[in-house]
BALOBA-1460 file (C-alpha; in Angstrom, 3 decimals):
// residues 176
<rec num="1" residu="m" x="-86.081" y="0.826" z="64.230"/>
<rec num="2" residu="f" x="-85.474" y="-2.817" z="65.135"/>
<rec num="3" residu="s" x="-84.898" y="-3.605" z="61.450"/>
<rec num="4" residu="l" x="-82.258" y="-0.869" z="61.203"/>
<rec num="5" residu="w" x="-80.529" y="-2.211" z="64.318"/>
<rec num="6" residu="m" x="-80.453" y="-5.729" z="62.864"/>
<rec num="7" residu="g" x="-79.353" y="-4.367" z="59.491"/>
<rec num="8" residu="w" x="-76.402" y="-2.620" z="61.149"/>
<rec num="9" residu="g" x="-75.400" y="-5.887" z="62.822"/>
<rec num="10" residu="i" x="-75.625" y="-7.831" z="59.571"/>
<rec num="11" residu="y" x="-73.665" y="-5.153" z="57.702"/>
<rec num="12" residu="l" x="-70.773" y="-5.268" z="60.184"/>
<rec num="13" residu="i" x="-70.785" y="-9.057" z="60.388"/>
<rec num="14" residu="t" x="-70.471" y="-9.358" z="56.616"/>
<rec num="15" residu="t" x="-68.007" y="-6.513" z="55.950"/>
<rec num="16" residu="t" x="-65.413" y="-6.722" z="58.749"/>
<rec num="17" residu="a" x="-62.264" y="-8.662" z="57.841"/>
<rec num="18" residu="r" x="-61.371" y="-11.630" z="60.021"/>
<rec num="19" residu="p" x="-58.235" y="-13.742" z="60.104"/>
<rec num="20" residu="a" x="-58.476" y="-16.998" z="58.202"/>
<rec num="21" residu="y" x="-58.239" y="-20.266" z="60.097"/>
<rec num="22" residu="t" x="-58.687" y="-23.972" z="59.496"/>
<rec num="23" residu="v" x="-60.922" y="-26.012" z="61.756"/>
<rec num="24" residu="v" x="-58.759" y="-28.927" z="62.880"/>
<rec num="25" residu="e" x="-61.443" y="-30.567" z="65.004"/>
<rec num="26" residu="a" x="-64.960" y="-29.745" z="66.193"/>
<rec num="27" residu="l" x="-65.342" y="-30.943" z="69.783"/>
<rec num="28" residu="s" x="-69.009" y="-29.863" z="69.978"/>
<rec num="29" residu="s" x="-71.412" y="-27.484" z="68.274"/>
<rec num="30" residu="n" x="-69.653" y="-24.468" z="69.835"/>
<rec num="31" residu="i" x="-66.115" y="-25.712" z="70.624"/>
<rec num="32" residu="e" x="-63.455" y="-25.975" z="67.909"/>
<rec num="33" residu="i" x="-59.739" y="-26.523" z="67.617"/>
<rec num="34" residu="r" x="-58.446" y="-24.105" z="64.946"/>
<rec num="35" residu="q" x="-55.158" y="-23.477" z="63.213"/>
<rec num="36" residu="y" x="-54.326" y="-19.794" z="62.651"/>
<rec num="37" residu="e" x="-51.464" y="-18.444" z="60.563"/>
<rec num="38" residu="d" x="-49.083" y="-15.638" z="61.584"/>
<rec num="39" residu="q" x="-50.727" y="-12.391" z="62.671"/>
<rec num="40" residu="t" x="-49.612" y="-8.919" z="63.697"/>
<rec num="41" residu="h" x="-51.318" y="-7.484" z="66.769"/>
<rec num="42" residu="i" x="-51.351" y="-3.938" z="68.084"/>
<rec num="43" residu="s" x="-51.963" y="-3.809" z="71.814"/>
<rec num="44" residu="a" x="-52.666" y="-1.305" z="74.558"/>
<rec num="45" residu="a" x="-52.663" y="-1.718" z="78.320"/>
<rec num="46" residu="q" x="-56.010" y="-2.899" z="79.642"/>
<rec num="47" residu="n" x="-57.274" y="0.265" z="81.355"/>
<rec num="48" residu="g" x="-60.922" y="-0.648" z="80.926"/>
<rec num="49" residu="d" x="-62.491" y="-1.609" z="77.618"/>
<rec num="50" residu="n" x="-63.428" y="1.926" z="76.536"/>
<rec num="51" residu="a" x="-60.041" y="3.522" z="77.282"/>
<rec num="52" residu="s" x="-58.040" y="0.707" z="75.703"/>
<rec num="53" residu="f" x="-60.314" y="0.581" z="72.678"/>
<rec num="54" residu="m" x="-60.029" y="4.340" z="72.117"/>
<rec num="55" residu="v" x="-56.203" y="4.180" z="72.154"/>
<rec num="56" residu="l" x="-56.188" y="1.473" z="69.470"/>
<rec num="57" residu="a" x="-59.078" y="2.964" z="67.479"/>
<rec num="58" residu="s" x="-57.415" y="6.378" z="67.315"/>
<rec num="59" residu="y" x="-54.397" y="4.724" z="65.715"/>
<rec num="60" residu="i" x="-56.314" y="2.745" z="63.059"/>
<rec num="61" residu="f" x="-58.620" y="5.683" z="62.263"/>
<rec num="62" residu="g" x="-55.614" y="7.761" z="61.201"/>
<rec num="63" residu="r" x="-54.102" y="9.322" z="64.305"/>
<rec num="64" residu="n" x="-50.626" y="8.132" z="63.459"/>
<rec num="65" residu="k" x="-47.595" y="9.950" z="62.106"/>
<rec num="66" residu="e" x="-48.473" y="9.042" z="58.511"/>
<rec num="67" residu="e" x="-52.176" y="9.969" z="59.021"/>
<rec num="68" residu="q" x="-52.987" y="6.641" z="57.383"/>
<rec num="69" residu="q" x="-56.146" y="4.701" z="58.147"/>
<rec num="70" residu="v" x="-55.803" y="0.980" z="58.828"/>
<rec num="71" residu="a" x="-58.740" y="-1.367" z="58.165"/>
<rec num="72" residu="m" x="-60.591" y="-2.571" z="61.249"/>
<rec num="73" residu="t" x="-60.573" y="-6.321" z="61.676"/>
<rec num="74" residu="a" x="-62.300" y="-8.676" z="64.068"/>
<rec num="75" residu="p" x="-61.951" y="-10.039" z="66.644"/>
<rec num="76" residu="v" x="-60.807" y="-7.622" z="69.316"/>
<rec num="77" residu="i" x="-58.753" y="-9.703" z="71.741"/>
<rec num="78" residu="t" x="-58.830" y="-9.034" z="75.470"/>
<rec num="79" residu="d" x="-56.634" y="-10.555" z="78.151"/>
<rec num="80" residu="e" x="-54.320" y="-8.496" z="80.336"/>
<rec num="81" residu="r" x="-54.110" y="-6.203" z="77.268"/>
<rec num="82" residu="m" x="-56.513" y="-5.281" z="74.490"/>
<rec num="83" residu="s" x="-55.337" y="-6.132" z="70.977"/>
<rec num="84" residu="f" x="-56.472" y="-5.511" z="67.414"/>
<rec num="85" residu="i" x="-55.288" y="-7.766" z="64.606"/>
<rec num="86" residu="l" x="-53.765" y="-5.787" z="61.758"/>
<rec num="87" residu="p" x="-54.941" y="-6.678" z="58.244"/>
<rec num="88" residu="e" x="-53.200" y="-9.636" z="56.659"/>
<rec num="89" residu="g" x="-49.822" y="-8.725" z="55.216"/>
<rec num="90" residu="l" x="-49.346" y="-5.580" z="57.317"/>
<rec num="91" residu="t" x="-46.205" y="-6.130" z="59.391"/>
<rec num="92" residu="p" x="-44.936" y="-4.004" z="62.299"/>
<rec num="93" residu="e" x="-42.263" y="-2.607" z="59.950"/>
<rec num="94" residu="e" x="-44.842" y="-1.510" z="57.349"/>
<rec num="95" residu="a" x="-47.526" y="-0.261" z="59.754"/>
<rec num="96" residu="p" x="-47.924" y="3.457" z="60.416"/>
<rec num="97" residu="t" x="-46.006" y="4.895" z="63.376"/>
<rec num="98" residu="p" x="-48.130" y="5.698" z="66.458"/>
<rec num="99" residu="d" x="-48.513" y="9.405" z="67.207"/>
<rec num="100" residu="g" x="-48.070" y="9.387" z="70.961"/>
<rec num="101" residu="q" x="-50.297" y="6.417" z="71.750"/>
<rec num="102" residu="s" x="-48.800" y="3.723" z="73.962"/>
<rec num="103" residu="i" x="-49.155" y="0.885" z="71.455"/>
<rec num="104" residu="d" x="-47.080" y="-2.271" z="71.172"/>
<rec num="105" residu="f" x="-46.684" y="-4.238" z="67.944"/>
<rec num="106" residu="t" x="-46.411" y="-8.014" z="68.285"/>
<rec num="107" residu="r" x="-45.861" y="-10.623" z="65.614"/>
<rec num="108" residu="v" x="-47.883" y="-13.675" z="66.727"/>
<rec num="109" residu="p" x="-46.587" y="-16.864" z="65.111"/>
<rec num="110" residu="a" x="-48.916" y="-19.495" z="63.694"/>
<rec num="111" residu="r" x="-50.764" y="-21.203" z="66.515"/>
<rec num="112" residu="r" x="-53.515" y="-23.643" z="67.332"/>
<rec num="113" residu="l" x="-56.408" y="-22.328" z="69.432"/>
<rec num="114" residu="a" x="-59.313" y="-24.015" z="71.158"/>
<rec num="115" residu="t" x="-62.369" y="-21.748" z="71.051"/>
<rec num="116" residu="l" x="-65.820" y="-21.746" z="72.593"/>
<rec num="117" residu="q" x="-68.298" y="-19.521" z="70.749"/>
<rec num="118" residu="f" x="-71.213" y="-17.734" z="72.437"/>
<rec num="119" residu="s" x="-73.460" y="-14.716" z="71.867"/>
<rec num="120" residu="w" x="-74.940" y="-11.929" z="73.966"/>
<rec num="121" residu="l" x="-72.927" y="-9.817" z="76.388"/>
<rec num="122" residu="t" x="-69.420" y="-10.437" z="77.701"/>
<rec num="123" residu="t" x="-69.888" y="-9.782" z="81.395"/>
<rec num="124" residu="t" x="-67.099" y="-10.930" z="83.686"/>
<rec num="125" residu="e" x="-69.315" y="-13.690" z="85.075"/>
<rec num="126" residu="c" x="-70.284" y="-14.937" z="81.616"/>
<rec num="127" residu="v" x="-66.703" y="-14.957" z="80.326"/>
<rec num="128" residu="e" x="-65.495" y="-16.802" z="83.436"/>
<rec num="129" residu="a" x="-68.249" y="-19.425" z="83.064"/>
<rec num="130" residu="k" x="-67.530" y="-19.926" z="79.348"/>
<rec num="131" residu="t" x="-63.797" y="-20.183" z="80.074"/>
<rec num="132" residu="r" x="-64.450" y="-22.894" z="82.686"/>
<rec num="133" residu="m" x="-66.619" y="-24.765" z="80.168"/>
<rec num="134" residu="l" x="-63.872" y="-24.605" z="77.527"/>
<rec num="135" residu="l" x="-61.108" y="-25.726" z="79.894"/>
<rec num="136" residu="e" x="-63.239" y="-28.575" z="81.270"/>
<rec num="137" residu="a" x="-64.039" y="-29.805" z="77.738"/>
<rec num="138" residu="l" x="-60.328" y="-29.750" z="76.830"/>
<rec num="139" residu="e" x="-59.394" y="-31.589" z="80.023"/>
<rec num="140" residu="v" x="-61.956" y="-34.329" z="79.311"/>
<rec num="141" residu="k" x="-60.412" y="-34.778" z="75.845"/>
<rec num="142" residu="g" x="-56.863" y="-34.743" z="77.256"/>
<rec num="143" residu="i" x="-55.915" y="-31.654" z="75.261"/>
<rec num="144" residu="e" x="-53.058" y="-29.684" z="76.833"/>
<rec num="145" residu="t" x="-53.312" y="-25.901" z="76.931"/>
<rec num="146" residu="v" x="-50.526" y="-23.341" z="76.601"/>
<rec num="147" residu="g" x="-50.779" y="-19.965" z="78.353"/>
<rec num="148" residu="r" x="-53.858" y="-18.205" z="79.620"/>
<rec num="149" residu="p" x="-57.355" y="-18.078" z="78.101"/>
<rec num="150" residu="f" x="-58.511" y="-14.847" z="76.466"/>
<rec num="151" residu="l" x="-61.655" y="-13.254" z="75.059"/>
<rec num="152" residu="m" x="-62.298" y="-12.538" z="71.368"/>
<rec num="153" residu="r" x="-65.164" y="-10.173" z="70.438"/>
<rec num="154" residu="y" x="-66.229" y="-9.886" z="66.810"/>
<rec num="155" residu="n" x="-68.850" y="-7.119" z="66.971"/>
<rec num="156" residu="d" x="-69.135" y="-3.498" z="67.966"/>
<rec num="157" residu="p" x="-71.223" y="-2.540" z="71.002"/>
<rec num="158" residu="w" x="-74.113" y="-1.409" z="68.782"/>
<rec num="159" residu="t" x="-74.709" y="-4.860" z="67.258"/>
<rec num="160" residu="p" x="-77.807" y="-6.442" z="68.825"/>
<rec num="161" residu="p" x="-76.621" y="-8.748" z="71.646"/>
<rec num="162" residu="f" x="-78.336" y="-11.826" z="70.219"/>
<rec num="163" residu="m" x="-76.353" y="-11.329" z="66.958"/>
<rec num="164" residu="r" x="-72.953" y="-10.924" z="68.605"/>
<rec num="165" residu="r" x="-70.195" y="-13.451" z="68.160"/>
<rec num="166" residu="n" x="-67.865" y="-13.836" z="71.121"/>
<rec num="167" residu="e" x="-65.348" y="-16.548" z="71.875"/>
<rec num="168" residu="v" x="-63.141" y="-17.566" z="74.725"/>
<rec num="169" residu="a" x="-59.928" y="-19.117" z="73.449"/>
<rec num="170" residu="v" x="-56.724" y="-20.686" z="74.656"/>
<rec num="171" residu="e" x="-53.692" y="-21.939" z="72.789"/>
<rec num="172" residu="v" x="-53.350" y="-25.732" z="72.730"/>
<rec num="173" residu="r" x="-50.440" y="-28.017" z="72.030"/>
<rec num="174" residu="s" x="-50.459" y="-29.343" z="68.515"/>
<rec num="175" residu="s" x="-50.605" y="-33.132" z="68.347"/>
<rec num="176" residu="v" x="-49.069" y="-33.057" z="64.866"/>
């Protein structure tokens, strides 16, 4: 059974699309400054992880006016809203029309993010501690942040916790 559980985790890790980025600088073994290109996000109000996730999942699994499935990507982004990243090249104008779901489409311009990667569960206490660690590391390096930190989760809840990839991130000012 344990082998099947690990196999599921490995399968999802290797088959789920993720946005491309360039590592600009590695500040430590788990903290990076990355450059991301433009993305399109779909977002729902943060009414608890399960409720928000189900609103967005219903849309990508085909409950939209065109009854068109949209590929799942990682990470799922959580701040005051929950957001999925649409597959590369799918713009708000080309995406299927929601079928009653309260979903917002946002074009996120290219940006530079500082990230701190960790595994296991994303409890409130853990995310707050990891966020403090990230912000302290950036302050020591004199790196200026823009906006509020957010959580990025790359795995489904059924992936073994020790295999999960989570990150806290915050936008930083580009020195270039």
